C-alpha positions in Angstrom: -17.1 -39.2 -29.8 -14.9 -39.0 -26.7 -13.4 -42.4 -27.7 -12.2 -40.9 -31.0 -10.7 -37.9 -29.2 -8.9 -39.9 -26.6 -7.7 -43.0 -28.4 -4.1 -43.2 -29.5 -5.1 -44.9 -32.7 -6.8 -43.5 -35.8 -10.6 -43.8 -35.3 -13.5 -43.6 -37.7 -16.9 -43.1 -36.2 -20.0 -44.1 -38.1 -23.4 -43.0 -36.8 -26.1 -45.4 -37.9 -28.8 -44.6 -35.3 -32.2 -45.3 -36.9 -33.7 -42.4 -34.9 -31.8 -39.9 -37.1 -30.2 -36.7 -36.2 -26.5 -36.4 -35.2 -25.7 -35.6 -31.6 -22.0 -36.2 -32.3 -22.0 -33.6 -35.1 -23.7 -31.1 -32.7 -21.3 -31.7 -29.8 -18.1 -31.9 -31.8 -18.6 -28.7 -33.7 -20.8 -26.8 -31.2 -23.7 -26.8 -33.7 -21.7 -24.9 -36.3 -21.2 -27.7 -38.9 -24.2 -28.2 -41.2 -25.7 -31.7 -41.4 -25.0 -31.7 -45.1 -23.8 -35.3 -45.4 -24.7 -38.7 -43.9 -24.5 -42.4 -44.5 -27.6 -41.9 -46.8 -25.2 -40.6 -49.5 -23.9 -44.1 -49.9 -27.2 -45.3 -51.3 -26.6 -43.6 -54.7 -23.2 -45.3 -55.2 -22.3 -48.9 -56.1 -20.9 -51.0 -53.2 -17.6 -51.3 -54.9 -17.1 -47.6 -54.3 -18.0 -47.5 -50.6 -14.5 -47.4 -49.1 -13.7 -44.3 -51.2 -17.1 -42.7 -50.6 -16.9 -43.2 -46.9 -13.6 -41.3 -46.7 -15.1 -38.5 -48.8 -18.0 -38.2 -46.4 -15.8 -38.5 -43.2 -15.6 -35.2 -41.3 -12.3 -34.7 -39.3 -12.8 -34.3 -35.6 -11.7 -30.9 -34.2 -8.3 -31.3 -32.6 -7.6 -34.7 -34.3 -8.1 -33.7 -37.9 -5.7 -36.4 -39.2 -6.5 -39.1 -36.6 -10.3 -39.2 -36.1 -13.3 -38.7 -38.3 -17.1 -38.9 -38.2 -19.7 -39.9 -40.8 -23.1 -38.7 -39.5 -26.3 -40.7 -39.5 -29.4 -39.7 -41.5 -31.2 -36.4 -40.7 -34.6 -38.0 -40.4 -35.7 -41.5 -39.2 -37.8 -42.0 -42.4 -34.6 -41.9 -44.4 -33.3 -45.0 -42.7 -35.6 -47.2 -44.9 -33.5 -46.3 -47.9 -30.4 -47.8 -46.3 -31.5 -51.3 -45.5 -29.7 -52.6 -48.7 -26.7 -50.5 -47.9 -25.8 -52.0 -44.5 -24.4 -55.3 -45.8 -21.9 -53.7 -48.2 -21.2 -51.0 -45.7 -20.1 -53.6 -43.1 -17.8 -55.1 -45.7 -16.3 -51.7 -46.6 -15.8 -50.8 -42.9 -14.0 -54.1 -42.3 -11.7 -53.3 -45.2 -11.0 -49.9 -43.9 -10.1 -51.4 -40.5 -8.0 -54.1 -41.9 -6.2 -52.2 -44.7 -5.8 -48.8 -43.1 -5.3 -49.9 -39.5 -8.2 -47.7 -38.4 -10.5 -48.4 -35.4 -14.1 -48.3 -36.7 -16.8 -47.5 -34.2 -20.5 -47.9 -35.3 -23.3 -46.4 -33.3 -26.5 -48.4 -33.9 -28.7 -46.5 -31.5 -30.9 -47.8 -28.7 -31.5 -51.5 -27.9 -34.3 -52.9 -30.1 -34.2 -50.1 -32.6 -35.0 -51.2 -36.2 -31.8 -50.8 -38.1 -28.7 -52.5 -39.4 -28.6 -55.3 -36.8 -26.6 -58.4 -37.9 -25.7 -57.0 -41.3 -23.0 -54.9 -39.5 -22.4 -57.3 -36.6 -21.1 -59.9 -38.9 -18.0 -57.8 -39.5 -17.5 -56.5 -35.9 -14.8 -57.6 -33.5 -16.9 -56.5 -30.6 -20.6 -55.6 -30.0 -21.1 -53.4 -26.9 -24.4 -52.7 -25.1 -24.2 -49.5 -23.0 -26.6 -49.3 -20.1 -27.6 -46.9 -17.4 -27.7 -48.4 -13.9 -31.1 -47.5 -12.7 -33.5 -50.4 -12.0 -35.6 -49.4 -15.1 -32.6 -49.4 -17.4 -31.4 -52.8 -16.1 -34.8 -54.2 -16.6 -34.6 -53.1 -20.2 -31.2 -54.7 -20.5 -32.5 -58.0 -19.0 -35.5 -58.1 -21.4 -33.7 -56.9 -24.6 -30.2 -58.4 -24.4 -31.4 -62.0 -25.1 -32.6 -61.0 -28.6 -29.1 -59.6 -29.3 -27.6 -62.8 -28.0 -29.9 -64.8 -30.3 -28.9 -62.8 -33.4 -25.2 -63.2 -32.6 -25.6 -66.9 -31.9 -27.1 -67.2 -35.4 -23.8 -66.0 -36.9 -21.6 -67.8 -34.4 -20.5 -64.6 -32.7 -22.0 -64.6 -29.2 -18.6 -64.1 -27.6 -18.3 -60.7 -29.3 -21.0 -59.2 -27.1 -20.2 -57.3 -23.8 -22.1 -54.9 -21.6 -20.7 -51.5 -20.5 -22.5 -49.8 -17.6 -22.5 -46.0 -17.2 -21.7 -45.7 -13.5 -22.4 -42.8 -11.2 -24.6 -41.5 -8.4 -26.6 -38.7 -10.0 -29.7 -38.1 -7.8 -28.2 -40.2 -5.1 -26.9 -43.7 -4.6 -30.4 -45.0 -3.9 -31.3 -44.3 -7.6 -28.3 -46.1 -9.0 -27.1 -48.6 -6.4 -26.0 -51.2 -8.9 -22.4 -51.9 -10.0 -20.6 -54.3 -12.3 -21.1 -57.3 -10.0 -24.9 -56.8 -9.7 -25.2 -56.2 -13.5 -23.3 -59.3 -14.3 -25.9 -61.3 -12.4 -28.6 -60.5 -15.0 -26.6 -60.8 -18.2 -26.7 -64.6 -18.5 -23.0 -64.9 -19.0 -22.4 -61.9 -21.2 -19.3 -60.2 -19.9 -19.6 -56.8 -18.1 -16.7 -54.5 -18.8 -15.4 -51.7 -16.5 -18.0 -48.9 -16.6 -17.7 -45.4 -18.0 -18.0 -42.6 -15.4 -21.2 -40.7 -15.4 -20.6 -37.1 -16.4 -23.2 -35.6 -18.6 -21.4 -32.3 -18.8 -18.1 -33.8 -19.9 -19.8 -36.2 -22.3 -21.6 -33.3 -24.0 -18.4 -31.3 -24.4 -15.1 -31.6 -26.2 -13.3 -29.4 -23.7 -13.2 -31.8 -20.8 -9.4 -32.1 -20.7 -7.6 -35.4 -20.4 -7.1 -36.0 -16.7 -10.7 -35.9 -15.4 -12.6 -39.0 -14.2 -14.7 -39.2 -17.3 -11.9 -39.3 -20.0 -9.8 -41.6 -17.9 -12.7 -44.1 -17.6 -13.1 -44.0 -21.4 -9.4 -44.7 -21.8 -9.8 -47.7 -19.5 -12.8 -48.8 -21.5 -10.8 -48.8 -24.7 -8.2 -51.0 -23.1 -10.8 -53.4 -21.8 -12.5 -53.6 -25.2 -9.2 -54.4 -26.8 -8.8 -57.3 -24.4 -12.4 -58.5 -24.9 -11.9 -58.5 -28.6 -8.7 -60.6 -28.3 -10.5 -63.1 -26.1 -13.5 -63.3 -28.4 -11.2 -63.8 -31.4 -9.5 -66.7 -29.5 -12.8 -68.3 -28.6 -14.1 -68.0 -32.1 -10.8 -69.3 -33.5 -11.0 -72.4 -31.3 -14.6 -73.0 -32.2 -13.9 -72.7 -35.9 -10.8 -74.9 -35.8 -11.0 -78.3 -37.5 -11.5 -81.2 -35.1 
């Protein structure tokens, strides 16, 4: 959610975490906004209405009411089963919003390996980001799980959209998180590793962190690096798709 608060561009955040529940709704409004809408509401409408319905569901972020919005995920994990037929048309609708309204669209798909939207949404993404902690356990999960994501993106000719973003910091001491961008790049099999986001659990769980701290500045740098990665991926895919 910090991305939406910091970015200079209009930003629409879509939560699609299969686990259910909306941490962004809780953080952004301090628990005062009811979870009375979600992407599940789209299931009762025809796909041709999704663009309009998404904007009806979108909740303006505090402090950026005309520039950033959130559509929460489902309240319960069991409700995600009702959305499997929605994700394809949802991806198309979000691509239209991004293209026609010049809005950055961010989609949170939850944890690596979670059963959810997968390639139905990735087909329309400029960039796919894997965020990782930098403990040995987290990097083992990344090394084991990332190849499956690469395979799915390869299947749609979009491997170059993928990048890894480490969450860097020394909580509990440097011996617990001794790995940086260079070490992480050694286990990603060629998937780019972007500049990391600073570890600051207190700031990440608040919307009152200010704009000059280490955490928000790292998010701002990440936005710039993601823009660059998207341009490079677009160039690669354009070259690969060009006629011989």
